[in-house]
N, C-alpha and C positions, 0 to 999 in steps of 0.2 A: 314658316316653311315646315311641312309635315315630313315624316320619314319617307313616305311614298314619293314626294316631290324630290327629296334629297337623293333618292336612289333610282329614280326613273331611268336615268341614262347609265346607271351603273348597278345592275342587280346583284353582282357578286361582291365578295369581300376580299378581292385580290389586293396584294400588298405592294404593288409597284409604286414607285415614287410618283408617277403621273396620277394614279388613282388617289393616292394620299393627298396630293396637292389639290385635285379637283374636289375631293371631299372637304378639305379645309376651307376652300373658297366658298362652297355652298353652305357649310356650317356657319361661317362668319356672316354670310348673307342672312342667315336665320338669327343672328345676334345671340348665339349660344355656343358654349364650348363644344368642340368636336369630340365625338365618341366613335371609336372603331369597334364594330362588333363582328362576330363570326357570321352574322346574317346580312350585314351591309352597314352602310354609314348612317349615323343619326347624330343628334346633338342632345345635350343634357335636358332639354325641354321635352323631347319626344323619345323616351327610352323604348326599346324593343322587347321588353320582358312582359309576356302575357300574364294575366292574373292567375291562370291555371298552372303556371310554372311552380315547381316545388320550392323554389327559393322564396316566392311570395307566400305560398301556402304554409310552409314549415321552416323557412330559413335554411333550406337544404342547398348548399353551395359552398364555394370557397373563395378566398381572396388573398391577395398579396399586395403589400405596400412597399414600393421600392423608392430609392432616392437617386436622383440624377445630379451629377456634379459636372458642370461645364458641358452639358448635353450628352453625357455618357452615364449609363446606369450601372451602379455598383452591384456586383455579384448577382446579376440577373439569372444566371444558370442555377445558383443555389436556391434562390427564391422559387424558380420554376420547378426544380426537383422536389421541393417541399410540397408544392401543390400537387405534383404528380403522385407522390406517396399517399396523400390524403384522398385524391380521386380514386386511386386503385383500392384503397381500404374501403371506400363506400361505393365501389362498382359504378363509377361515373367515368365515361369516356370524354376526355378533354377535347373540345372542338378546335384546338389549335396546338401547334407544337412549339418547342422552345425557339426554333429559328424564326418562325412567323412572329412570335411575341417580340423577340429582339428587334427585328426589322421594323415592326409597327411602332414600338416604343421609341426607337431612335429617330425615325422620321417625324413622329408626332412631336417630339421635343423640339425638333428644328422648326416645324411649321407653326408650333404654338408660340415660338419666340420666348420660351422659358427654359433656358439651359440648366438652371438650378431649380428643380421641381420635384414634386411627388408624382410617382407613376403608380396608378392603381390598376391591377388586373383582377377582374371579377369573373367567376364562372358559376352560372346557375346550373342546377341539376336537371332542369327541363321537366319532362322530356319534350323535345331534344335539348341537350345542354346548349347554353349560349355563353360565349365569352365576350367581354367588353374591356377595352383599354382606354384609360383616361389619363391625361396629363393635367395636374392640378397645382395650384400654388403650394409652395413648400410648407408654410404654416409651422415653422420651427419655433421653439421658444426664443424670446428676446435674449440678447447677450447678458442682460442683468440677471437672468435666471441661472446662468453659469457662474457668474462672479459672486452672486449672493446665495445661490442654492434655492431649492424648493422644499416644501414639506409634503408629507404623505399621511394618509389615514389607513389604519388597519381595518379593513372591511369585515363585517360579521359573516359575509357569504363565504362559502368554501369551494375550493377546487375539488373535483371528484376524480381521483386518480384511476378509478375503475369505470368511469363513464365512457361511453362510446366516443365522445368528442375530445377526450383528454389528449393533449398534444397535437391537435389539429386546429388549423386556422379556418374556421367555417363562418358562414353568414349568420349562423345562430349565435349572435353576439350580444344579446340583450343583457345578460348578466354582467359582462364587462362594461357595457355602456352605462348601465344603471349604477354600478359601483363607482365609476368615475364621476357620474353626475352627483352622487351623494357626497363624494369627496369634495367636489367643487363647491357644493352648497355649504360645506363646513370650512371653506377657505383653503383647501389643499390642492395641490397640483395633480396628485395621483392617488389611487387606492391600491393598497397592497393586499394580496390574498394569501390566506393560509389554506391548506388542504384539509380533508376530513380527519387527518391524523394530527392536526394542529402544527404541521410543519410549514415553514416559510415556502412560498412558491414563487409568485411573480406579481407584477403590476398588471393593470388592465390592458396596457398597450406597450409594455416594456418588461424586459428581464431585470432582475434585481442582483446587484453586487454590493458587497461591503468588505471592509478590511479590518483586520485585527493584528496588531504587532507586525505589520508589514506583509501579511499574507492576504491575498485576494480570495474571497470566498463567494460562492454563488450556489443557489439551490440546484441539485442534480435533476436530470430529466425525470427520474423516478418520482419526483414530487408532483408531477402532473403539469409541468410547464411546457410552453412552446419552445421548440429548439430554435431560438432566435439566430438570425444571420449575423447581427451585430454582436451578439453574445459569443458566437463561434469565433468571429474575427478578434474580439478582445482576448479570448483565451489563447489564440495564436500569438497575439502581441505579447502577452505575459510570457509565453514559452520562448519567444524570440529574444526577449529582454532578460531572460533568466529570473524573472519574478516568480515567487511562489504563488501558485494558484490551486484552489481545491474546489471541486464540485462535491457537494455533500448534503446532508440533512441537517437543517438548522431550525431554531425556534425564534419566535418574536423577541425573546430575551436576548438571544445572541445578537440580533440586529441592534437592539437598544444599547447593548454594551460595546458596539463597534466603535472604532476610531473614526471611521468615515463610511459613507454609503453613497451609491449612485445608481441611477437607472441607465439602461442601455437599450436602444432601439434604433431602427432605421432613421427615424426623423430626429430624435433628440440626440443621437450618437451617445455621448457620455454626459449625463446630467446629475450634478451633485444633489443628494438629499441631506438636509441639515436638521430635520426634525421629523418625528413620527408620533402622531397622537399627542402633540403638545410637549413631547420630551425631546431634548436635544440629542443629536447624534454627535459624539465627540465633543468638540468645543463649540458646536453650533455654527461652524463655518465650513465652506467647501474645503476638502482635504487636498493635500499635494498629489496623492495617487490619482484622484479623479482628473486633475489638471494634466498630469503626465500622460495618462491613458487616452485622454481626449486628443492630445497633441499627437501621440503615437498612432492612434487610430486614423487620424487625418493623413498622416504620412503614409500609412498602409493603403488607404484609399487612392491617394495620388499615385503611388507606385504601381498598384494593380491596374489602374485605368491607363497609365502611361504605357504599360506593356501590352494593352489591348486584350 
């Protein structure tokens, strides 16, 4: 089934439940996952992005990866605000608002029958800009990764704190993708990046935390990192528990001398790092702080979603 056939009876991208259900039924008939776009319904086999779109030509666009728990998306407003800030910085008018995104994501989670899932919002620069919402398998690490920890590789590539893309989550993602691929080739879960000043910054898909003598440490936004939603939530958890936490400027040596370290992102939540570049972090086992913060983070998710 082509996009034209999928949308023949439904030329607009209205977000009523009836439209969503009809789109889901026809997408299932095409034997491909449903995709909502600001131009109409399609499926993963027939995307609606033309070759002339600046996203295809230059990687000009933005994306957000969100996580659903029991059919409800965690902190969707914060994710959307982050995209709004980037769109404003690059003079792109988003083709949907926060309310539309929330409604579409919620209904798509229901009709996809994946209550625990990854929700992807993509916006191309166009012109005109195109928005797409997908519900995808969660693809989170296996539980063994949390009980045994993962290792990371210090990539030779550098974050550029003065670059136009610094602090933005754009479709121009090749550097992150390639660093992670190089890390995987070396047998590691993640690549960690320094910036042009040799300061610790972040992973390719996650923020970085480590601990020393009971204090939680994480690179400051000034190091060129993305202002992660999970990062923000974990700093809140630390404040609520009275734990000492510091955003600052650190080196690779600081990380290697840490008692423990962990990654933080929407999908992995809190994932212990037990080694970097073949060197152990702490005793080479997941630390108690990572376990505690993962547990407290889950409690925070449950509490916020229960409040609606």
